[in-house]
C-alpha positions as CSV (number, residue, x, y, z in Angstrom):
1,V,-0.3,0.0,0.2
2,Q,1.3,3.5,-0.8
3,L,0.1,6.6,1.8
4,Q,-0.1,10.0,1.1
5,A,-0.2,12.5,3.6
6,S,-1.8,16.2,3.1
7,G,-3.0,19.2,5.2
8,G,-0.2,20.6,6.6
9,G,0.7,24.2,7.1
10,L,1.4,27.3,9.2
11,V,-1.2,28.1,11.9
12,Q,-1.4,30.4,14.7
13,E,-1.1,29.0,18.3
14,G,-4.7,27.8,19.3
15,G,-5.8,27.0,15.6
16,S,-7.0,24.1,13.8
17,L,-5.6,21.7,11.0
18,K,-6.9,18.8,9.4
19,L,-4.2,15.9,8.2
20,S,-5.2,13.4,5.6
21,C,-3.5,9.9,4.7
22,T,-4.7,8.6,1.5
23,A,-3.9,5.2,0.8
24,S,-3.8,3.3,-2.7
25,G,-4.2,-0.2,-2.9
26,R,-6.9,-2.9,-2.0
27,N,-8.5,-3.7,1.3
28,F,-7.8,-0.1,3.0
29,A,-10.1,-1.2,5.9
30,D,-8.1,-4.0,7.0
31,Y,-5.1,-1.9,7.9
32,G,-4.4,-0.2,11.1
33,V,-3.2,3.6,10.6
34,A,-0.8,5.6,12.8
35,W,0.4,9.0,12.9
36,F,3.9,10.1,14.0
37,R,5.8,13.2,14.3
38,R,9.6,14.2,14.1
39,A,10.6,17.7,15.3
40,P,14.1,19.2,14.0
41,E,16.9,17.1,15.8
42,K,14.3,15.3,17.8
43,E,13.1,11.3,18.0
44,R,10.0,10.4,16.2
45,K,7.0,10.6,18.1
46,F,3.9,8.7,18.5
47,V,0.7,10.8,17.8
48,S,-2.4,8.6,17.4
49,A,-3.8,5.6,15.9
50,I,-6.7,4.1,14.3
51,A,-7.2,0.3,14.1
52,Y,-9.3,-1.6,11.1
53,S,-12.2,-1.8,13.8
54,G,-12.4,1.9,14.7
55,G,-10.4,1.9,17.8
56,T,-8.2,4.6,18.7
57,H,-4.8,5.4,20.3
58,Y,-3.5,8.8,21.5
59,A,-0.4,10.1,23.1
60,D,-0.7,12.0,26.1
61,S,0.5,15.1,24.8
62,V,-2.4,15.6,22.3
63,K,-5.6,13.8,24.1
64,G,-8.4,16.2,24.1
65,R,-6.8,18.4,21.1
66,F,-6.7,15.6,18.4
67,T,-9.1,13.2,16.7
68,I,-8.4,10.6,14.6
69,S,-10.9,9.1,12.1
70,R,-11.2,7.1,9.0
71,D,-13.3,6.8,5.7
72,N,-12.8,3.3,4.3
73,A,-14.8,4.3,1.3
74,K,-12.3,6.9,0.3
75,N,-9.3,5.0,1.6
76,T,-8.5,7.9,4.1
77,V,-7.4,8.4,7.7
78,Y,-8.0,11.7,9.4
79,L,-6.3,13.8,12.0
80,Q,-8.2,16.6,13.2
81,M,-5.9,19.0,15.4
82,N,-7.3,21.4,17.5
83,S,-6.0,24.2,20.0
84,L,-2.1,23.8,18.4
85,K,0.4,24.5,20.6
86,P,4.1,25.8,19.4
87,E,5.5,22.2,20.7
88,D,3.1,20.5,17.8
89,T,5.5,21.9,15.2
90,A,7.0,18.9,13.3
91,H,6.8,16.6,10.2
92,Y,3.8,14.8,10.6
93,Y,4.0,11.4,8.8
94,C,1.2,8.2,8.5
95,A,1.7,4.7,8.4
96,A,0.1,1.8,8.2
97,D,0.3,-2.3,8.5
98,L,-1.8,-5.2,9.1
99,H,-0.8,-6.1,13.0
100,L,-3.5,-5.9,15.4
101,R,-2.1,-3.9,18.3
102,R,-3.1,-3.2,21.6
103,Y,-1.2,0.0,22.4
104,Y,1.7,2.0,19.9
105,N,4.6,3.8,21.4
106,D,7.4,6.1,19.7
107,N,9.2,2.8,18.8
108,T,6.4,1.1,16.9
109,A,7.5,-0.3,13.9
110,M,5.1,0.0,10.9
111,D,5.3,-1.5,7.6
112,Y,4.2,1.1,5.0
113,W,5.0,4.9,5.7
114,G,3.8,8.0,3.7
115,Q,6.3,11.0,2.6
116,G,4.9,12.9,5.6
117,T,3.7,16.8,5.9
118,Q,4.9,19.6,7.6
119,V,3.0,21.5,10.6
120,T,4.1,24.6,12.0
121,V,2.6,26.5,14.9
122,S,3.7,30.0,15.3
123,S,3.2,31.8,18.9
């Protein structure tokens, strides 16, 4: 499966952005999809994930502000980001695989990755 992330941009603190991760290939509904981010000179961080069943996972740093969802008819997973903070500034990547997981973390290895989209939050 190939993944294409989009929707990033420059936004002021407190603003919102909606990222999209669109997949090509068959059986997208069977895949779990996750978002990770990497700020300059920092390690990759897990952000959020959604299982094929619709179950969701969030990093503590984004709980209550970010919402992940999926539209299997459009082969797309969304990440609605509200109340953005300067510390959310990073390159955001979506990733997918067929593994059923109880949890995700910063080191979760995914099989397929998109090229990412830049999110910049100004103070």
